[in-house]
N, CA, C and O of each residue as an XYZ file, in Angstrom:
312
protein
N      85.087     39.823     64.459
C      85.037     40.295     63.366
C      83.991     41.670     63.270
O      82.871     41.734     63.777
N      84.579     42.588     62.593
C      83.836     43.906     62.778
C      83.098     44.116     61.208
O      83.816     44.021     60.212
N      81.909     44.349     61.097
C      81.516     44.659     60.074
C      80.742     45.929     59.986
O      80.031     46.317     60.913
N      80.915     46.702     58.634
C      80.284     48.202     58.776
C      78.807     48.084     58.490
O      78.104     48.966     58.983
N      78.276     47.236     57.846
C      76.810     47.368     57.574
C      75.921     46.118     58.112
O      76.174     44.915     58.057
N      74.992     46.681     58.557
C      73.780     45.536     59.158
C      73.408     44.661     58.255
O      73.182     43.532     58.691
N      73.224     44.902     56.697
C      73.066     43.840     55.876
C      73.945     42.981     55.684
O      73.617     41.865     55.283
N      75.278     43.309     55.928
C      76.379     42.030     55.682
C      76.203     41.287     56.932
O      76.365     40.082     56.736
N      75.983     41.520     57.904
C      75.994     40.945     59.290
C      74.546     39.804     59.024
O      74.514     38.587     59.207
N      73.633     40.569     58.621
C      72.323     39.594     58.259
C      72.837     38.631     57.336
O      72.576     37.459     57.608
N      73.534     38.865     56.266
C      73.769     37.859     55.148
C      74.792     36.805     55.778
O      74.863     35.736     55.172
N      75.518     36.944     56.803
C      76.492     36.023     57.473
C      75.748     35.281     58.513
O      75.864     34.063     58.642
N      75.124     35.879     59.118
C      74.335     35.349     60.194
C      73.327     34.232     59.454
O      73.398     33.045     59.772
N      72.503     34.647     58.569
C      71.788     33.702     57.586
C      72.344     32.770     57.445
O      71.727     31.733     57.690
N      73.665     32.676     57.021
C      74.487     31.505     56.431
C      75.165     30.600     57.562
O      75.785     29.566     57.315
N      74.961     31.134     58.835
C      75.397     30.407     60.221
C      76.814     30.511     60.358
O      77.564     29.612     60.737
N      77.136     31.709     60.012
C      78.679     32.113     60.190
C      78.503     33.273     61.489
O      78.485     34.484     61.272
N      78.422     32.883     62.369
C      78.462     33.693     63.956
C      77.061     34.148     64.133
O      76.063     33.629     63.633
N      77.122     35.342     65.028
C      76.208     36.303     65.595
C      76.625     37.504     65.433
O      77.820     37.795     65.390
N      75.367     38.597     65.291
C      75.607     39.907     65.228
C      74.984     40.609     66.500
O      73.857     40.248     66.839
N      75.644     41.601     67.238
C      75.314     42.712     68.108
C      75.254     43.804     67.674
O      76.356     44.330     67.513
N      74.267     44.480     67.365
C      74.204     46.094     67.183
C      72.819     46.548     67.881
O      71.890     45.868     68.317
N      73.044     48.123     67.822
C      71.884     48.656     68.247
C      70.561     48.360     67.765
O      70.359     47.941     66.625
N      69.606     48.582     68.660
C      68.014     48.255     68.164
C      67.493     49.073     66.975
O      66.535     48.737     66.279
N      68.309     50.305     66.799
C      68.020     51.207     65.778
C      68.127     50.553     64.501
O      67.520     50.779     63.454
N      69.208     49.507     64.841
C      69.854     49.034     63.507
C      68.922     47.614     63.031
O      68.957     47.237     61.860
N      68.232     47.010     63.905
C      67.574     45.727     63.759
C      66.444     46.372     62.761
O      66.042     45.576     61.912
N      65.986     47.408     62.730
C      64.877     47.757     62.122
C      64.940     47.866     60.688
O      63.968     48.043     59.953
N      66.427     47.721     60.252
C      66.723     47.493     58.873
C      66.671     46.122     58.385
O      66.602     45.948     57.169
N      66.694     45.157     59.155
C      66.857     43.773     58.899
C      65.326     43.393     58.405
O      64.271     43.631     58.992
N      65.536     42.733     57.150
C      64.332     42.496     56.166
C      63.209     41.599     57.438
O      63.738     40.854     58.262
N      61.955     41.771     57.427
C      60.991     40.956     57.831
C      61.286     39.377     57.417
O      61.271     38.390     58.153
N      61.565     39.467     55.957
C      61.643     37.946     55.469
C      62.750     37.204     55.676
O      62.895     36.052     55.268
N      63.915     38.127     56.594
C      64.986     37.022     56.913
C      64.846     36.244     57.677
O      64.015     36.473     58.556
N      65.648     34.874     57.697
C      65.585     33.805     58.950
C      66.298     34.420     60.092
O      66.321     33.703     61.092
N      66.778     35.358     60.177
C      67.585     35.962     61.395
C      66.639     36.191     62.769
O      65.601     36.848     62.687
N      66.951     35.774     63.655
C      66.082     35.849     65.037
C      66.640     37.197     65.894
O      67.784     37.383     66.307
N      65.855     37.782     65.981
C      66.141     39.139     66.638
C      65.845     39.200     68.235
O      64.678     39.007     68.576
N      66.771     39.443     69.190
C      66.601     39.375     70.391
C      66.939     40.363     71.150
O      68.123     40.678     71.030
N      66.140     41.166     72.128
C      66.669     42.239     72.844
C      67.207     41.905     73.931
O      66.671     41.092     74.685
N      68.657     42.631     74.253
C      69.390     42.177     75.390
C      68.736     42.903     76.551
O      68.426     44.094     76.512
N      68.557     42.129     77.546
C      68.057     42.928     78.695
C      69.083     42.526     80.026
O      69.373     41.337     80.159
N      69.588     43.463     80.938
C      68.943     44.832     80.879
C      69.769     45.553     79.823
O      70.900     45.257     79.436
N      69.006     46.530     79.443
C      69.753     47.335     78.353
C      71.128     48.068     78.843
O      71.400     48.647     79.895
N      71.880     47.813     77.670
C      73.377     48.364     77.809
C      73.472     50.023     77.806
O      72.755     50.702     77.071
N      74.197     50.446     78.486
C      74.409     52.081     78.563
C      75.795     52.246     77.824
O      76.597     51.317     77.915
N      76.129     53.392     77.087
C      77.419     53.507     76.532
C      77.573     55.199     76.870
O      76.779     56.089     76.562
N      78.599     55.291     77.452
C      79.435     56.438     77.716
C      80.381     57.394     76.465
O      81.229     56.925     75.705
N      80.006     58.575     76.534
C      81.040     59.416     75.657
C      81.986     60.160     76.096
O      81.773     60.791     77.131
N      83.176     60.269     75.476
C      83.985     61.165     75.979
C      84.464     62.184     74.913
O      85.169     61.709     74.023
N      84.231     63.316     74.870
C      84.772     64.292     73.874
C      85.878     65.239     74.122
O      85.889     65.779     75.229
N      86.574     65.457     73.491
C      87.794     66.224     73.820
C      88.367     67.043     72.946
O      87.956     66.721     71.831
N      89.165     68.010     72.872
C      89.540     68.850     71.942
C      90.642     69.820     72.340
O      90.370     70.505     73.326
N      91.732     70.003     71.824
C      92.567     71.129     72.185
C      92.241     72.311     72.621
O      91.578     73.048     71.890
N      92.720     72.806     74.146
C      91.913     73.971     74.423
C      92.214     75.218     73.567
O      91.286     75.954     73.232
N      93.552     75.491     73.186
C      94.121     76.181     72.468
C      93.367     76.547     70.962
O      93.530     77.593     70.334
N      92.564     75.478     70.595
C      92.157     75.663     69.399
C      90.557     75.431     69.520
O      90.079     74.410     70.014
N      89.722     76.599     68.961
C      88.320     76.542     68.875
C      87.818     75.562     67.787
O      88.285     75.663     66.653
N      86.909     74.639     68.065
C      86.711     73.575     67.132
C      85.918     74.082     66.211
O      85.074     74.947     66.442
N      86.191     73.467     64.879
C      85.613     74.020     63.788
C      84.358     74.057     63.572
O      83.759     73.443     64.455
N      83.418     74.673     62.489
C      82.040     74.687     62.564
C      81.527     73.267     62.280
O      80.461     73.014     62.841
N      82.016     72.358     61.585
C      81.481     71.062     61.547
C      81.639     70.334     62.966
O      80.775     69.499     63.234
N      82.603     70.554     63.854
C      82.838     69.782     64.992
C      82.061     70.504     65.863
O      81.533     69.744     66.674
N      81.785     71.599     66.025
C      80.937     72.331     66.563
C      79.373     71.976     66.604
O      78.707     72.027     67.638
N      78.895     71.624     65.397
C      77.861     71.206     65.071
C      77.535     69.777     65.576
O      76.375     69.454     65.834
N      78.603     68.909     65.715
C      78.695     67.764     65.990
C      78.351     67.677     67.704
O      77.524     66.977     68.288
N      79.330     68.673     68.237
C      79.281     68.543     69.672
C      77.894     68.953     70.161
O      77.411     68.374     71.134
N      77.214     69.952     69.514
C      75.908     70.448     69.748
C      74.924     69.108     69.719
O      74.279     68.705     70.687
N      74.948     68.545     68.477
C      74.117     67.319     68.482
C      74.312     66.388     69.537
O      73.291     65.843     69.958
N      75.390     66.089     70.053
C      75.808     65.153     71.054
C      75.104     65.673     72.393
O      74.413     64.906     73.064
N      75.301     66.956     72.738
C      74.466     67.483     73.741
C      73.119     67.387     73.813
O      72.584     67.090     74.881
N      72.405     67.625     72.696
C      71.038     67.588     72.476
C      70.605     65.934     72.519
O      69.567     65.657     73.120
N      71.175     65.138     72.060
C      70.888     63.530     72.481
C      71.009     63.244     73.981
O      70.258     62.367     74.409
N      71.898     63.890     74.912
C      72.098     63.832     76.044
C      71.450     64.644     76.924
O      71.717     64.749     78.121
N      70.470     65.301     76.236
C      69.679     66.334     77.178
C      70.645     67.250     77.784
O      70.305     67.493     78.942
N      71.722     67.852     77.440
C      72.773     68.812     77.784
C      73.173     68.155     78.928
O      73.565     69.011     79.721
N      73.265     67.040     79.400
C      73.760     66.600     80.751
C      75.520     66.863     80.663
O      76.173     66.599     81.672
N      76.081     67.277     79.688
C      77.539     67.599     79.916
C      77.904     68.843     79.429
O      79.064     69.237     79.547
């Protein structure tokens, strides 16, 4: 099952309906009062990205900003 928001996952897990796996950056949104146990997965999981667009068309302003954001996050390694 896929859930769009971590608070929904928290509610389901609290009720004993499965487990949730999401980035550590999302775990900080789980209330400290929650009965959910948060465990860090070791070793860390790495994710790769692939961005593609039609060579015949220059990406629009918003797409260009997104591409630049991704480049900054990856330290310009692509």
